[in-house]
N, C-alpha and C positions, 0 to 999 in steps of 0.2 A: 487435310489426310497428316497425320498425326507426328513427332517429327522424330526420326530414326535416332539421335539419340542425344540424353539430356544433361546436363551437368550443371548441378551446384554443388559450390566453395568446395569443392576438389584441392586438396593439398596431397603432399606425400612431400616427409619432410629425409633425409638419410642422416643419423647426426642432429648435424648442425646446421646440414646446408639444406633449403628449400627448395625443391627440383619444382612443386608445380606449388605455386603459389593463393587458393581460393578460386577456381578456377572457374567462374558459370560460361559458359554456352549451350546452343540448342543445336542440330545441324538437322536443319530438313529433312525430310520425307522427300524421293530425288533426287537430289542435288547430288553436285560434284564441289566437297567441301576441304578444302585446299588449307591443311592447317601451319601452318609460315615459321620461318624463325631459323636465327644461326642457331648454329652452331651449341647446345647447350642451355636452350633456351626453354627444353618439358620436355619436346615436342614427343621426342620418345616414349617418358617415363611415365606422360598422360596415354599415350596408346596403350601400356602396358597395366593401367589404370583401368583401359575401359574396356581388356582381352582377362581380369584376375591374372592376369601373371603373377603382379603386388599389390598390394591392399595399399588401401590409402591413409595415414594418417589423421586426415574428419573429412567433412564432404558425403556427397553422396550420384552416382551416375546411374542411367539409367541405358542400354540398348533395346533396339526392337520391344522397348515396353519390361522389360528383365530389369532387374536392381543385377550391376555385374558383379555383387557378389555370392549372385545369387544362379550363376550362370550353368550351364545346362547341358548333355550331349541336343536337347532338342532344338537350345539357342543357337548354339556354336554351329550346330550344321544349316545354319543361315546366317553364316558371316566365313569371307574367306580373307582369308587373312596373311600375306605378309609380307613380313619384313629383312630388312638387309642384311641382319647375321641370318640368317632363314638358315634352318637346320634343317639337312636334307639326307635321307640316305645314301652312302658313298657307293655299296655295291652294286645299285639299281641305275637301269637307265632309267629315262624318260619316261618309254613306253611303260618298263614295266612297273614305274611307282603310278601311273596312271595307271594302269592295270590290277593295281592294288588296294588303290583305294575307288573305286567306281560302285562295290560293293558297297560300302561303310551311308553313301549318300544317296536316297530314295532319289533325288533332284536331278541324276546323272545325265545328263545331254551326251550323246552321244558326237549327234549331229555337230552342235558346237564346239568337243571337243578338238574336232578332226579340221573345223573352219581354224579353228583358235588357232592348230597346231598350225596350217599352212603363214594364218598371218605371222606369225610370229616363225618363220619358218622353222622349227623344230625338227629337224629331221636325224637331229645325233640318237646312235644307238650304243655307244660306250658306256660305263656304269659313268655317276655323274662325280667322282674324283677326278675320271681326266678328262672334262667339261670344265668348260670355262668359265669366273662369275656371270658373263651374261647368260648364256646359257643355261647356268641351273638356276640366275634371277627371273627368265624364263618360263623353267619348269614350274617352278613355284606358283609363279603368276595360274599360268593355269589350271593347275592341280587347284587352287585354292578359284577360278571362275567360272571353270567345266559343270558346273551342279547348280547352273544360276542361283548365286547367295544375294538374300535380299540385301544382305549390307557387306560390300567392299572393305577394309581397312587395307592400308598399305603405307609402312611405316618407313620412310625413305629409298623406295623402290628403284629410283634414276642415281645412287650415289656408284662414285664411282665405274659409271660403264660408259660406254661409245655416243658415240651420235647416234649412229644406223640402231641399236637396241634397243634406245632412250625411243626413238620411235616407235620401233615392235611391237613398243609393251602400249605405248599409247592408244597406236591402232587399232592391238586387243580390246582393251580401255572399254575403244566409239565401239567394236563391233558388237561389244558383250553392252553398251548402252541398246541397242537398235536392238536386240533382244524383248527386251520390258524392259518398266521400272524397279530400280534396283538406286544406291547410295552407296556412296565412293565415299569415303574420307582418305583425303591423304594427308601426310607429313612429309614436307621437303626445309630443305637448306634451300635448292635448284627452283629458285624464282620463274625463268624463263620458261622450263618446263613444263611449271602445271601450272599458268597463267593461259596457256591451252587449253586444258581440260576445263578448272574451274570456274563456278558460274556464281560458288560463295567461297570468300579467305578467310581467316583469322587470323590472327599475328599476335604470336607471341615474343616475351620478350622475358629475362633472369624470369623466368616459369609463370607470369604474367601477363594475363592478353590483355592486348590496347586496344583494335578491337575485332569486330568481327561482321561484317555485312556483305551485300550483293557485290558481283565487281564490279557491274556495270555501276552502280551505283560510284562506287570506288572510286572508279574511274573520271566518271560527271565530277564529285566533286573537287578531285585535287587538280591544280593548277602551278604550272609554273610561272612567276611572273617576274616579269622587266622592266626597271624602271628607272628612264633616262633624267636623270637629277641634272636643275639646271644650276646648280651647286651646292654646297652645305645643310643638311636636311636633318633637324631628326629625327631618328627612328620611330613610329608609333609600338607599344608593346599591344600585340595583342592574338590572345589564346589560337583562333583561325589561322594566324601567318606562321608560319615552319621559314627561320630570315636561315637565306643560306653563305651572304654572305655580298662582297661590291667587288669592281671590278672599271676603278675609273672614274664615272662617270652613271655606270650603270649601278641598280641595286635588285639583286637576287630573291624572292621566298616562295614558297606554297606557298598555295592557299588553300586551303583542307576544308571550305565553306560555299566554294566554286561558284555550284550548283543553285545558288542560293539566290533568289532574284534583285537582293539590293546589294553582289558582288559587286559586280564595277560602280557602284557610290561609292562602298568602302575604299574601293584604290582609289578612286580620283580626291575622297575626301577629304584621306589621308594625304595625295601629295599633289595638290590642286596646283594645271596647265602642264603637270610634269607628261611625257608620252610614253605611253606604259603598252606593252604586248604579252600575249601570255600563248600558251605551250599543254600541250596534253605530258599527262605524263607514263611510263611503264608500271606493271606490276612492284618491280624490283626499283626503281625509281622511288615511288610509295614507300615501300620497304623503310629503304637507306634515306628517308628525310623523319616517317618516327623511328626509325632507331635509334637516329643521332639526337632526336628530344630526350627520348629516354634514356641515353646514357646522359645527356647533359643535364639532365633531373638529379640522375645517380647522382656525378658527379658537383650538383649542389647543397 
């Protein structure tokens, strides 16, 4: 199956600032791909480039097989797009907005729409201007899912929302996943939430891609290692280790290739006779370790 999104050397400058720097990335069809990174990493700019809301300074991207600079009504009818800054008609209620949108989408599914309304608890009848941000985001998500889009693009959908609304948004996405195969690209700096959804992840830092791979592969190869030293020891310098620091005789680092068959042997050879223990890392902890390394390289 072809990739839903293919990006090659995508770059966007705003004056002297490089917001997206040579981004090359593929999003497999049928995946839930999380593009994560701190505020200002370039996530929103990258998504605006994919949606043809802004033009690239260099590079090219294809969405559902179409050059993003040539996206038209036929392609956009297969894409659901929700951003944290979504503008909705203030004078319409959620029901009125859904009735207005329905004729524009041949694939609109009334039964799915009703199920998602129930999942989201979307019962408000007031105009959008009188509703909370959480209710507005639920409305925007429902309006972007009810027509069975082939690709769903979500830009910081959880930002500023309470935990209950976040859970409802995630349940709606999982409800859609049970309907038919589709692809989700979700950008967020809220790593704990996307970890519940994503099977692929890409890390952006300063507009550059640090890595992109399956979540299970990433979690398997990153491990925190604690070594109990007998005395002073020279610290080996290995690209695959991210040192975190020492506390007394305890040395801590992250092994970024712990799934390799020789991982234990490498550590034992570097610290002969020392007691070694390892523990898994969450996606958030992996991101923090990578972000620290990127910041250190930038400072150097």
